[in-house]
Biopython code that builds the backbone (N, CA, C, O; Angstrom):
import numpy as np
from Bio.PDB.StructureBuilder import StructureBuilder

atoms = [
    (1, "UNK", "N", (0.847, -1.174, 0.000)),
    (1, "UNK", "CA", (0.000, 0.000, 0.000)),
    (1, "UNK", "C", (0.889, 1.232, 0.000)),
    (1, "UNK", "O", (1.890, 1.287, 0.715)),
    (2, "UNK", "N", (0.524, 2.205, -0.794)),
    (2, "UNK", "CA", (1.239, 3.469, -0.845)),
    (2, "UNK", "C", (0.958, 4.215, 0.450)),
    (2, "UNK", "O", (-0.147, 4.141, 0.988)),
    (3, "UNK", "N", (1.951, 4.930, 0.947)),
    (3, "UNK", "CA", (1.841, 5.526, 2.277)),
    (3, "UNK", "C", (0.664, 6.471, 2.447)),
    (3, "UNK", "O", (0.156, 6.603, 3.561)),
    (4, "UNK", "N", (0.209, 7.137, 1.388)),
    (4, "UNK", "CA", (-0.895, 8.072, 1.567)),
    (4, "UNK", "C", (-2.259, 7.432, 1.321)),
    (4, "UNK", "O", (-3.276, 8.124, 1.379)),
    (5, "UNK", "N", (-2.304, 6.131, 1.049)),
    (5, "UNK", "CA", (-3.574, 5.440, 0.860)),
    (5, "UNK", "C", (-4.067, 4.914, 2.194)),
    (5, "UNK", "O", (-3.284, 4.434, 3.013)),
    (6, "UNK", "N", (-5.357, 5.006, 2.403)),
    (6, "UNK", "CA", (-5.961, 4.454, 3.608)),
    (6, "UNK", "C", (-6.745, 3.216, 3.216)),
    (6, "UNK", "O", (-7.383, 3.201, 2.163)),
    (7, "UNK", "N", (-6.712, 2.188, 4.034)),
    (7, "UNK", "CA", (-7.485, 0.990, 3.710)),
    (7, "UNK", "C", (-8.982, 1.285, 3.765)),
    (7, "UNK", "O", (-9.443, 2.094, 4.571)),
    (8, "UNK", "N", (-9.705, 0.631, 2.918)),
    (8, "UNK", "CA", (-11.157, 0.775, 2.895)),
    (8, "UNK", "C", (-11.754, 0.095, 4.119)),
    (8, "UNK", "O", (-11.227, -0.926, 4.562)),
    (9, "UNK", "N", (-12.836, 0.627, 4.679)),
    (9, "UNK", "CA", (-13.485, -0.045, 5.813)),
    (9, "UNK", "C", (-14.114, -1.368, 5.387)),
    (9, "UNK", "O", (-14.487, -2.178, 6.236)),
    (10, "UNK", "N", (-14.234, -1.592, 4.084)),
    (10, "UNK", "CA", (-14.840, -2.812, 3.577)),
    (10, "UNK", "C", (-13.798, -3.889, 3.288)),
    (10, "UNK", "O", (-14.159, -4.990, 2.872)),
    (11, "UNK", "N", (-12.514, -3.597, 3.497)),
    (11, "UNK", "CA", (-11.490, -4.606, 3.326)),
    (11, "UNK", "C", (-10.917, -4.688, 1.925)),
    (11, "UNK", "O", (-10.152, -5.608, 1.637)),
    (12, "UNK", "N", (-11.252, -3.773, 1.055)),
    (12, "UNK", "CA", (-10.677, -3.770, -0.279)),
    (12, "UNK", "C", (-10.473, -2.332, -0.734)),
    (12, "UNK", "O", (-11.094, -1.405, -0.213)),
    (13, "UNK", "N", (-9.601, -2.166, -1.705)),
    (13, "UNK", "CA", (-9.337, -0.831, -2.227)),
    (13, "UNK", "C", (-10.099, -0.651, -3.527)),
    (13, "UNK", "O", (-10.244, -1.591, -4.310)),
    (14, "UNK", "N", (-10.576, 0.547, -3.749)),
    (14, "UNK", "CA", (-11.231, 0.830, -5.023)),
    (14, "UNK", "C", (-10.206, 1.431, -5.969)),
    (14, "UNK", "O", (-9.345, 2.210, -5.559)),
    (15, "UNK", "N", (-10.304, 1.068, -7.209)),
    (15, "UNK", "CA", (-9.409, 1.569, -8.230)),
    (15, "UNK", "C", (-10.231, 2.354, -9.228)),
    (15, "UNK", "O", (-11.298, 1.904, -9.648)),
    (16, "UNK", "N", (-9.757, 3.499, -9.605)),
    (16, "UNK", "CA", (-10.469, 4.290, -10.598)),
    (16, "UNK", "C", (-9.474, 4.805, -11.621)),
    (16, "UNK", "O", (-8.326, 5.113, -11.300)),
    (17, "UNK", "N", (-9.931, 4.892, -12.837)),
    (17, "UNK", "CA", (-9.107, 5.432, -13.903)),
    (17, "UNK", "C", (-9.490, 6.889, -14.095)),
    (17, "UNK", "O", (-10.523, 7.187, -14.694)),
    (18, "UNK", "N", (-8.681, 7.779, -13.600)),
    (18, "UNK", "CA", (-8.945, 9.195, -13.795)),
    (18, "UNK", "C", (-9.751, 9.805, -12.674)),
    (18, "UNK", "O", (-9.916, 9.214, -11.607)),
    (19, "UNK", "N", (-10.255, 11.011, -12.935)),
    (19, "UNK", "CA", (-11.001, 11.729, -11.887)),
    (19, "UNK", "C", (-12.343, 11.070, -11.616)),
    (19, "UNK", "O", (-12.850, 10.325, -12.455)),
    (20, "UNK", "N", (-12.925, 11.340, -10.444)),
    (20, "UNK", "CA", (-14.227, 10.746, -10.123)),
    (20, "UNK", "C", (-15.292, 11.213, -11.110)),
    (20, "UNK", "O", (-15.240, 12.329, -11.626)),
    (21, "UNK", "N", (-16.253, 10.338, -11.358)),
    (21, "UNK", "CA", (-17.344, 10.667, -12.266)),
    (21, "UNK", "C", (-18.307, 11.626, -11.589)),
    (21, "UNK", "O", (-18.520, 11.545, -10.379)),
    (22, "UNK", "N", (-18.894, 12.541, -12.368)),
    (22, "UNK", "CA", (-19.906, 13.411, -11.765)),
    (22, "UNK", "C", (-21.153, 12.593, -11.452)),
    (22, "UNK", "O", (-21.408, 11.587, -12.114)),
    (23, "UNK", "N", (-21.932, 13.002, -10.458)),
    (23, "UNK", "CA", (-23.141, 12.240, -10.123)),
    (23, "UNK", "C", (-24.123, 12.244, -11.297)),
    (23, "UNK", "O", (-24.249, 13.232, -12.020)),
    (24, "UNK", "N", (-24.815, 11.117, -11.467)),
    (24, "UNK", "CA", (-25.800, 10.990, -12.529)),
    (24, "UNK", "C", (-27.162, 11.374, -11.967)),
    (24, "UNK", "O", (-27.548, 10.917, -10.891)),
    (25, "UNK", "N", (-27.880, 12.203, -12.688)),
    (25, "UNK", "CA", (-29.206, 12.625, -12.260)),
    (25, "UNK", "C", (-30.172, 11.453, -12.426)),
    (25, "UNK", "O", (-30.361, 10.959, -13.538)),
    (26, "UNK", "N", (-30.782, 11.006, -11.331)),
    (26, "UNK", "CA", (-31.723, 9.892, -11.347)),
    (26, "UNK", "C", (-33.072, 10.361, -10.822)),
    (26, "UNK", "O", (-33.154, 11.036, -9.796)),
    (27, "UNK", "N", (-34.132, 9.991, -11.543)),
    (27, "UNK", "CA", (-35.490, 10.278, -11.093)),
    (27, "UNK", "C", (-36.089, 9.015, -10.498)),
    (27, "UNK", "O", (-36.001, 7.944, -11.099)),
    (28, "UNK", "N", (-36.695, 9.126, -9.328)),
    (28, "UNK", "CA", (-37.380, 8.005, -8.708)),
    (28, "UNK", "C", (-38.810, 7.962, -9.220)),
    (28, "UNK", "O", (-39.552, 8.937, -9.099)),
    (29, "UNK", "N", (-39.195, 6.814, -9.801)),
    (29, "UNK", "CA", (-40.530, 6.658, -10.367)),
    (29, "UNK", "C", (-41.485, 5.968, -9.396)),
    (29, "UNK", "O", (-42.671, 6.296, -9.351)),
    (30, "UNK", "N", (-40.967, 5.006, -8.616)),
    (30, "UNK", "CA", (-41.809, 4.266, -7.663)),
    (30, "UNK", "C", (-40.905, 3.589, -6.646)),
    (30, "UNK", "O", (-39.813, 3.133, -6.987)),
    (31, "UNK", "N", (-41.356, 3.524, -5.397)),
    (31, "UNK", "CA", (-40.603, 2.861, -4.335)),
    (31, "UNK", "C", (-41.553, 2.007, -3.503)),
    (31, "UNK", "O", (-42.654, 2.437, -3.158)),
    (32, "UNK", "N", (-41.110, 0.788, -3.186)),
    (32, "UNK", "CA", (-41.835, -0.122, -2.285)),
    (32, "UNK", "C", (-40.833, -0.664, -1.275)),
    (32, "UNK", "O", (-39.667, -0.888, -1.598)),
    (33, "UNK", "N", (-41.304, -0.872, -0.043)),
    (33, "UNK", "CA", (-40.433, -1.348, 1.032)),
    (33, "UNK", "C", (-41.102, -2.530, 1.716)),
    (33, "UNK", "O", (-42.290, -2.481, 2.035)),
    (34, "UNK", "N", (-40.323, -3.609, 1.942)),
    (34, "UNK", "CA", (-40.863, -4.750, 2.679)),
    (34, "UNK", "C", (-39.870, -5.178, 3.755)),
    (34, "UNK", "O", (-38.655, -5.063, 3.593)),
    (35, "UNK", "N", (-40.431, -5.677, 4.866)),
    (35, "UNK", "CA", (-39.638, -6.181, 5.980)),
    (35, "UNK", "C", (-39.801, -7.693, 6.012)),
    (35, "UNK", "O", (-40.923, -8.191, 6.097)),
    (36, "UNK", "N", (-38.692, -8.431, 5.944)),
    (36, "UNK", "CA", (-38.706, -9.892, 6.028)),
    (36, "UNK", "C", (-37.696, -10.283, 7.104)),
    (36, "UNK", "O", (-36.488, -10.107, 6.948)),
    (37, "UNK", "N", (-38.227, -10.814, 8.193)),
    (37, "UNK", "CA", (-37.420, -11.143, 9.367)),
    (37, "UNK", "C", (-36.614, -9.923, 9.774)),
    (37, "UNK", "O", (-37.204, -8.879, 10.052)),
    (38, "UNK", "N", (-35.285, -10.007, 9.822)),
    (38, "UNK", "CA", (-34.486, -8.862, 10.268)),
    (38, "UNK", "C", (-33.974, -8.001, 9.121)),
    (38, "UNK", "O", (-33.159, -7.101, 9.327)),
    (39, "UNK", "N", (-34.453, -8.279, 7.914)),
    (39, "UNK", "CA", (-33.985, -7.554, 6.735)),
    (39, "UNK", "C", (-35.076, -6.648, 6.181)),
    (39, "UNK", "O", (-36.259, -6.989, 6.201)),
    (40, "UNK", "N", (-34.658, -5.498, 5.693)),
    (40, "UNK", "CA", (-35.553, -4.596, 4.988)),
    (40, "UNK", "C", (-35.101, -4.560, 3.535)),
    (40, "UNK", "O", (-33.917, -4.382, 3.247)),
    (41, "UNK", "N", (-36.056, -4.731, 2.621)),
    (41, "UNK", "CA", (-35.769, -4.639, 1.197)),
    (41, "UNK", "C", (-36.496, -3.429, 0.644)),
    (41, "UNK", "O", (-37.689, -3.242, 0.885)),
    (42, "UNK", "N", (-35.770, -2.611, -0.100)),
    (42, "UNK", "CA", (-36.340, -1.424, -0.722)),
    (42, "UNK", "C", (-36.206, -1.596, -2.233)),
    (42, "UNK", "O", (-35.103, -1.743, -2.759)),
    (43, "UNK", "N", (-37.339, -1.574, -2.915)),
    (43, "UNK", "CA", (-37.374, -1.698, -4.367)),
    (43, "UNK", "C", (-37.667, -0.308, -4.931)),
    (43, "UNK", "O", (-38.712, 0.275, -4.644)),
    (44, "UNK", "N", (-36.746, 0.216, -5.728)),
    (44, "UNK", "CA", (-36.912, 1.555, -6.270)),
    (44, "UNK", "C", (-36.754, 1.516, -7.784)),
    (44, "UNK", "O", (-35.697, 1.158, -8.302)),
    (45, "UNK", "N", (-37.820, 1.890, -8.485)),
    (45, "UNK", "CA", (-37.762, 2.016, -9.934)),
    (45, "UNK", "C", (-37.271, 3.417, -10.233)),
    (45, "UNK", "O", (-37.875, 4.404, -9.813)),
    (46, "UNK", "N", (-36.163, 3.496, -10.965)),
    (46, "UNK", "CA", (-35.537, 4.790, -11.243)),
    (46, "UNK", "C", (-35.315, 4.954, -12.733)),
    (46, "UNK", "O", (-35.421, 4.008, -13.514)),
    (47, "UNK", "N", (-35.003, 6.190, -13.099)),
    (47, "UNK", "CA", (-34.694, 6.491, -14.496)),
    (47, "UNK", "C", (-33.572, 7.515, -14.518)),
    (47, "UNK", "O", (-33.563, 8.468, -13.739)),
    (48, "UNK", "N", (-32.621, 7.301, -15.430)),
    (48, "UNK", "CA", (-31.563, 8.270, -15.654)),
    (48, "UNK", "C", (-31.380, 8.412, -17.171)),
    (48, "UNK", "O", (-32.104, 7.768, -17.930)),
    (49, "UNK", "N", (-30.447, 9.226, -17.624)),
    (49, "UNK", "CA", (-30.293, 9.404, -19.072)),
    (49, "UNK", "C", (-30.009, 8.106, -19.846)),
    (49, "UNK", "O", (-30.253, 8.048, -21.051)),
    (50, "UNK", "N", (-29.504, 7.080, -19.179)),
    (50, "UNK", "CA", (-29.227, 5.819, -19.871)),
    (50, "UNK", "C", (-30.422, 4.878, -19.892)),
    (50, "UNK", "O", (-30.385, 3.871, -20.598)),
    (51, "UNK", "N", (-31.486, 5.171, -19.140)),
    (51, "UNK", "CA", (-32.681, 4.341, -19.158)),
    (51, "UNK", "C", (-33.248, 4.091, -17.775)),
    (51, "UNK", "O", (-32.847, 4.711, -16.790)),
    (52, "UNK", "N", (-34.204, 3.156, -17.730)),
    (52, "UNK", "CA", (-34.853, 2.783, -16.467)),
    (52, "UNK", "C", (-34.187, 1.557, -15.875)),
    (52, "UNK", "O", (-33.618, 0.725, -16.581)),
    (53, "UNK", "N", (-34.279, 1.473, -14.530)),
    (53, "UNK", "CA", (-33.697, 0.328, -13.835)),
    (53, "UNK", "C", (-34.359, 0.177, -12.476)),
    (53, "UNK", "O", (-34.940, 1.115, -11.930)),
    (54, "UNK", "N", (-34.252, -1.034, -11.952)),
    (54, "UNK", "CA", (-34.744, -1.331, -10.619)),
    (54, "UNK", "C", (-33.548, -1.469, -9.696)),
    (54, "UNK", "O", (-32.641, -2.260, -9.955)),
    (55, "UNK", "N", (-33.548, -0.697, -8.622)),
    (55, "UNK", "CA", (-32.514, -0.832, -7.594)),
    (55, "UNK", "C", (-33.149, -1.566, -6.427)),
    (55, "UNK", "O", (-34.155, -1.121, -5.874)),
    (56, "UNK", "N", (-32.555, -2.693, -6.054)),
    (56, "UNK", "CA", (-33.015, -3.458, -4.892)),
    (56, "UNK", "C", (-31.969, -3.266, -3.801)),
    (56, "UNK", "O", (-30.809, -3.646, -3.962)),
    (57, "UNK", "N", (-32.392, -2.677, -2.701)),
    (57, "UNK", "CA", (-31.490, -2.417, -1.582)),
    (57, "UNK", "C", (-31.867, -3.334, -0.434)),
    (57, "UNK", "O", (-33.029, -3.400, -0.034)),
    (58, "UNK", "N", (-30.871, -4.044, 0.096)),
    (58, "UNK", "CA", (-31.051, -4.877, 1.282)),
    (58, "UNK", "C", (-30.400, -4.139, 2.444)),
    (58, "UNK", "O", (-29.216, -3.808, 2.389)),
    (59, "UNK", "N", (-31.165, -3.885, 3.483)),
    (59, "UNK", "CA", (-30.653, -3.199, 4.665)),
    (59, "UNK", "C", (-30.756, -4.152, 5.844)),
    (59, "UNK", "O", (-31.849, -4.579, 6.217)),
    (60, "UNK", "N", (-29.609, -4.483, 6.429)),
    (60, "UNK", "CA", (-29.560, -5.336, 7.614)),
    (60, "UNK", "C", (-28.784, -4.572, 8.676)),
    (60, "UNK", "O", (-27.564, -4.436, 8.592)),
    (61, "UNK", "N", (-29.496, -4.081, 9.664)),
    (61, "UNK", "CA", (-28.882, -3.342, 10.764)),
    (61, "UNK", "C", (-27.977, -2.211, 10.275)),
    (61, "UNK", "O", (-26.881, -2.027, 10.805)),
    (62, "UNK", "N", (-28.419, -1.459, 9.282)),
    (62, "UNK", "CA", (-27.652, -0.322, 8.789)),
    (62, "UNK", "C", (-26.661, -0.633, 7.685)),
    (62, "UNK", "O", (-26.136, 0.284, 7.054)),
    (63, "UNK", "N", (-26.397, -1.900, 7.438)),
    (63, "UNK", "CA", (-25.498, -2.279, 6.348)),
    (63, "UNK", "C", (-26.334, -2.463, 5.093)),
    (63, "UNK", "O", (-27.301, -3.225, 5.086)),
    (64, "UNK", "N", (-25.959, -1.764, 4.037)),
    (64, "UNK", "CA", (-26.755, -1.793, 2.809)),
    (64, "UNK", "C", (-25.974, -2.392, 1.650)),
    (64, "UNK", "O", (-24.793, -2.108, 1.454)),
    (65, "UNK", "N", (-26.664, -3.224, 0.894)),
    (65, "UNK", "CA", (-26.145, -3.776, -0.350)),
    (65, "UNK", "C", (-27.179, -3.521, -1.436)),
    (65, "UNK", "O", (-28.382, -3.555, -1.179)),
    (66, "UNK", "N", (-26.702, -3.265, -2.657)),
    (66, "UNK", "CA", (-27.595, -2.956, -3.767)),
    (66, "UNK", "C", (-27.407, -3.919, -4.924)),
    (66, "UNK", "O", (-26.312, -4.423, -5.171)),
    (67, "UNK", "N", (-28.496, -4.159, -5.621)),
    (67, "UNK", "CA", (-28.493, -4.882, -6.888)),
    (67, "UNK", "C", (-29.240, -3.993, -7.869)),
    (67, "UNK", "O", (-30.309, -3.470, -7.554)),
    (68, "UNK", "N", (-28.673, -3.824, -9.057)),
    (68, "UNK", "CA", (-29.308, -3.012, -10.087)),
    (68, "UNK", "C", (-29.725, -3.932, -11.224)),
    (68, "UNK", "O", (-28.912, -4.701, -11.737)),
    (69, "UNK", "N", (-31.002, -3.854, -11.620)),
    (69, "UNK", "CA", (-31.520, -4.652, -12.733)),
    (69, "UNK", "C", (-32.026, -3.676, -13.798)),
    (69, "UNK", "O", (-32.969, -2.926, -13.545)),
    (70, "UNK", "N", (-31.405, -3.677, -14.998)),
    (70, "UNK", "CA", (-31.920, -2.811, -16.059)),
    (70, "UNK", "C", (-33.356, -3.198, -16.401)),
    (70, "UNK", "O", (-33.717, -4.374, -16.332)),
    (71, "UNK", "N", (-34.174, -2.217, -16.767)),
    (71, "UNK", "CA", (-35.580, -2.498, -17.049)),
    (71, "UNK", "C", (-35.744, -3.509, -18.180)),
    (71, "UNK", "O", (-36.750, -4.218, -18.230)),
    (72, "UNK", "N", (-34.777, -3.586, -19.083)),
    (72, "UNK", "CA", (-34.864, -4.558, -20.181)),
    (72, "UNK", "C", (-34.792, -5.994, -19.672)),
    (72, "UNK", "O", (-35.146, -6.915, -20.409)),
    (73, "UNK", "N", (-34.347, -6.213, -18.439)),
    (73, "UNK", "CA", (-34.237, -7.556, -17.889)),
    (73, "UNK", "C", (-35.250, -7.869, -16.805)),
    (73, "UNK", "O", (-35.185, -8.938, -16.196)),
    (74, "UNK", "N", (-36.186, -6.961, -16.548)),
    (74, "UNK", "CA", (-37.125, -7.170, -15.439)),
    (74, "UNK", "C", (-38.036, -8.372, -15.651)),
    (74, "UNK", "O", (-38.321, -9.087, -14.691)),
    (75, "UNK", "N", (-38.500, -8.619, -16.866)),
    (75, "UNK", "CA", (-39.363, -9.782, -17.096)),
    (75, "UNK", "C", (-38.603, -11.080, -16.873)),
    (75, "UNK", "O", (-39.148, -12.014, -16.284)),
    (76, "UNK", "N", (-37.355, -11.162, -17.332)),
    (76, "UNK", "CA", (-36.533, -12.352, -17.079)),
    (76, "UNK", "C", (-36.276, -12.518, -15.585)),
    (76, "UNK", "O", (-36.324, -13.631, -15.060)),
    (77, "UNK", "N", (-36.004, -11.407, -14.902)),
    (77, "UNK", "CA", (-35.772, -11.428, -13.459)),
    (77, "UNK", "C", (-37.015, -11.942, -12.742)),
    (77, "UNK", "O", (-36.913, -12.774, -11.841)),
    (78, "UNK", "N", (-38.193, -11.450, -13.137)),
    (78, "UNK", "CA", (-39.452, -11.877, -12.537)),
    (78, "UNK", "C", (-39.671, -13.375, -12.739)),
    (78, "UNK", "O", (-40.097, -14.068, -11.815)),
    (79, "UNK", "N", (-39.388, -13.872, -13.922)),
    (79, "UNK", "CA", (-39.581, -15.296, -14.207)),
    (79, "UNK", "C", (-38.697, -16.159, -13.316)),
    (79, "UNK", "O", (-39.151, -17.168, -12.776)),
    (80, "UNK", "N", (-37.440, -15.767, -13.161)),
    (80, "UNK", "CA", (-36.530, -16.536, -12.308)),
    (80, "UNK", "C", (-37.009, -16.518, -10.855)),
    (80, "UNK", "O", (-36.976, -17.551, -10.186)),
    (81, "UNK", "N", (-37.452, -15.363, -10.362)),
    (81, "UNK", "CA", (-37.952, -15.281, -8.982)),
    (81, "UNK", "C", (-39.197, -16.153, -8.824)),
    (81, "UNK", "O", (-39.326, -16.866, -7.829)),
    (82, "UNK", "N", (-40.107, -16.106, -9.787)),
    (82, "UNK", "CA", (-41.308, -16.956, -9.726)),
    (82, "UNK", "C", (-40.926, -18.438, -9.722)),
    (82, "UNK", "O", (-41.522, -19.224, -8.985)),
    (83, "UNK", "N", (-39.941, -18.828, -10.535)),
    (83, "UNK", "CA", (-39.482, -20.217, -10.553)),
    (83, "UNK", "C", (-38.880, -20.619, -9.206)),
    (83, "UNK", "O", (-39.068, -21.751, -8.761)),
    (84, "UNK", "N", (-38.159, -19.704, -8.552)),
    (84, "UNK", "CA", (-37.565, -19.992, -7.250)),
    (84, "UNK", "C", (-38.642, -20.134, -6.174)),
    (84, "UNK", "O", (-38.527, -20.990, -5.296)),
    (85, "UNK", "N", (-39.678, -19.312, -6.232)),
    (85, "UNK", "CA", (-40.791, -19.409, -5.279)),
    (85, "UNK", "C", (-41.471, -20.764, -5.438)),
    (85, "UNK", "O", (-41.765, -21.439, -4.451)),
    (86, "UNK", "N", (-41.716, -21.154, -6.674)),
    (86, "UNK", "CA", (-42.354, -22.438, -6.950)),
    (86, "UNK", "C", (-41.479, -23.595, -6.450)),
    (86, "UNK", "O", (-41.984, -24.519, -5.812)),
    (87, "UNK", "N", (-40.177, -23.551, -6.733)),
    (87, "UNK", "CA", (-39.263, -24.602, -6.284)),
    (87, "UNK", "C", (-39.208, -24.672, -4.763)),
    (87, "UNK", "O", (-39.160, -25.763, -4.194)),
    (88, "UNK", "N", (-39.213, -23.514, -4.097)),
    (88, "UNK", "CA", (-39.168, -23.480, -2.637)),
    (88, "UNK", "C", (-40.392, -24.151, -2.033)),
    (88, "UNK", "O", (-40.297, -24.803, -0.993)),
    (89, "UNK", "N", (-41.545, -23.993, -2.684)),
    (89, "UNK", "CA", (-42.777, -24.617, -2.197)),
    (89, "UNK", "C", (-42.811, -26.120, -2.486)),
    (89, "UNK", "O", (-43.439, -26.875, -1.744)),
    (90, "UNK", "N", (-42.151, -26.556, -3.542)),
    (90, "UNK", "CA", (-42.218, -27.961, -3.960)),
    (90, "UNK", "C", (-41.130, -28.846, -3.361)),
    (90, "UNK", "O", (-41.371, -30.029, -3.118)),
    (91, "UNK", "N", (-39.943, -28.303, -3.118)),
    (91, "UNK", "CA", (-38.830, -29.106, -2.608)),
    (91, "UNK", "C", (-38.953, -29.226, -1.105)),
    (91, "UNK", "O", (-39.041, -28.214, -0.409)),
    (92, "UNK", "N", (-38.961, -30.467, -0.582)),
    (92, "UNK", "CA", (-39.101, -30.631, 0.870)),
    (92, "UNK", "C", (-37.914, -30.032, 1.637)),
    (92, "UNK", "O", (-36.783, -30.023, 1.153)),
    (93, "UNK", "N", (-38.200, -29.540, 2.828)),
    (93, "UNK", "CA", (-37.173, -28.998, 3.697)),
    (93, "UNK", "C", (-36.386, -30.161, 4.289)),
    (93, "UNK", "O", (-36.974, -31.122, 4.786)),
    (94, "UNK", "N", (-35.060, -30.078, 4.237)),
    (94, "UNK", "CA", (-34.217, -31.142, 4.798)),
    (94, "UNK", "C", (-34.380, -31.189, 6.313)),
    (94, "UNK", "O", (-34.447, -30.159, 6.983)),
    (95, "UNK", "N", (-34.442, -32.387, 6.824)),
    (95, "UNK", "CA", (-34.548, -32.574, 8.266)),
    (95, "UNK", "C", (-35.940, -32.384, 8.829)),
    (95, "UNK", "O", (-36.131, -32.411, 10.045)),
    (96, "UNK", "N", (-36.911, -32.192, 7.955)),
    (96, "UNK", "CA", (-38.277, -31.987, 8.453)),
    (96, "UNK", "C", (-39.089, -33.266, 8.378)),
    (96, "UNK", "O", (-40.261, -33.276, 8.755)),
]
sb = StructureBuilder()
sb.init_structure("model")
sb.init_model(0)
sb.init_chain("A")
sb.init_seg("    ")
for serial, (resi, resn, name, xyz) in enumerate(atoms, 1):
    if name == "N":
        sb.init_residue(resn, " ", resi, " ")
    sb.init_atom(name, np.array(xyz, "f"), 0.0, 1.0, " ", f" {name:<3s}", serial, name[0])
structure = sb.get_structure()
């Protein structure tokens, strides 16, 4: 590590080529929030100059992780989630 670099609190260093990017203007179109056990999931449909996307944020005790799904893939994403729900209902729980 170079002497003037500080370690990231997340345990890894970020690398960037050149100056930081300016913030992208994003419009929020719709937001839904659900609580499942100790996790909060926030689904936000957004739009920016590159198009629409769904941001899924998982919040567990203040720690947040995001997944971004471009709107062009939402139907495929929905199908996979529906297939997982169906499989979860059909496959027996081990040890039960």
